[in-house]
N, C-alpha and C positions, 0 to 999 in steps of 0.2 A: 075423542068427544071434542077437542078443541077444534078440529078439522070442520066437524058437522056444524058446531056453532057458527063459525066463520063463514061456511057456505049458506048457513040460513040467513045470515045477515047480509050476505050479498058481497062478503068481500074475499072473493076467490083467489085475488094476487097476493095475497098476504099470507106469509109463509106460517104454518102453525108454530114452528119451533120459536118464532120471534115473540108469540103471544105466550106459550106456556112456560119458557124459560124463566121470568120473572116470577110466576107463579111458583116453581118449583124452588127458586132459590129462597122465597118469603116463607114457603113451608119449612125449607131446612133450618132457616134461621128461627122461625118459630116454634120449632121442635127441638131447640138447642141441640142442633146435630153436632156443631164441633165438641160439645162436652161429651155427648154420646161416642164420637168416635175416638176421641182423646182417652177417656175412661177405658173403653174397651181394649184399647192398645195396652196400657198400663196395666191392666188387669191380666192381660195375656202374657205379660213378661213376669209378673209377680207370681203366675200360679205354676 
């Protein structure tokens, strides 16, 4: 998806990973990723 958007904007030399990585990190932070990971790890030890 990111690559096709960049191609339509004429930015063929920009790597899609450079554009998509900040969005992935922002989604991880907004979805409270650290609490989900640590919570599931602690649950796996106590069950």
